[in-house]
C-alpha positions, -999 to 999 in steps of 0.1 A, spaced: 910 -415 -3 918 -402 -37 907 -368 -45 882 -381 -72 863 -398 -44 865 -372 -21 850 -346 -48 821 -376 -57 813 -380 -18 815 -341 -17 788 -342 -47 764 -365 -32 761 -347 -1 759 -314 -18 726 -331 -36 713 -347 -8 712 -311 11 695 -297 -17 671 -320 -20 663 -321 16 659 -283 13 635 -283 -18 611 -309 -1 614 -291 34 576 -273 36 571 -239 47 556 -242 81 551 -207 92 544 -169 76 560 -139 95 542 -107 100 537 -77 118 507 -51 131 516 -18 139 505 13 156 517 48 170 508 70 196 519 106 209 517 134 241 533 167 241 565 160 219 567 124 231 561 98 205 557 61 207 558 38 177 550 1 185 543 -33 167 536 -69 171 558 -94 154 540 -127 148 540 -158 124 511 -180 114 510 -217 109 483 -245 111 450 -222 112 464 -202 146 485 -170 147 514 -172 178 524 -137 189 565 -135 191 578 -99 201 564 -68 213 587 -42 197 586 -4 203 606 26 197 604 57 219 612 93 211 607 130 217 610 168 202 629 176 236 648 158 266 636 117 272 653 100 300 662 68 307 635 58 332 604 55 309 578 31 309 562 1 286 533 -16 289 522 -46 265 494 -68 264 478 -96 238 441 -92 238 412 -107 217 385 -83 207 352 -92 219 339 -55 213 340 -49 250 353 -70 277 389 -81 260 403 -110 273 442 -109 282 463 -134 264 497 -122 275 511 -90 295 545 -75 297 550 -45 326 587 -31 321 606 -18 352 613 22 355 640 14 328 634 17 293 657 40 272 649 63 241 650 44 207 646 9 200 633 -19 222 617 -53 228 603 -80 247 600 -117 240 558 -128 243 566 -148 273 528 -170 268 535 -178 234 496 -181 227 480 -197 198 449 -178 187 426 -195 162 422 -178 130 392 -157 128 397 -147 160 403 -107 160 434 -98 181 454 -70 186 483 -59 208 476 -30 234 504 -7 246 509 20 270 537 41 275 550 67 301 576 90 290 608 99 317 606 135 309 635 149 333 626 179 355 585 175 347 556 154 351 560 125 327 535 126 296 516 88 288 498 77 254 486 43 245 469 26 217 469 -7 198 478 -26 167 458 -30 143 434 -63 144 445 -94 129 
């Protein structure tokens, strides 16, 4: 095979790939909804990462960051839930409850249930944190993201 035919074949493959990339539709839009809470010098920033496609939202990943103005041990706890806002008894679509092993800093957990939530249904992620305070009672805080 000559150099000229190899170059020509490479150009054909490159052109075909470029057309394929241009033709593929965007199927999903990624987004986040966030919140924060604190107690007695301990804080949590949290968010739910999700994508939207075909008139549905799909929660993907719970994320958090734990910190403190003092000491924070390696045995904090996180609870996270996906809920639909029904103005009272909000149904739960997914639940994550950590072990007694969450360390300071950033953490995450993939939403296991992968619920499909129709556009127009207001939903949110609820978070509860218990901070591991060495040599003392463990403070806690909770909250939820803004409705999506």
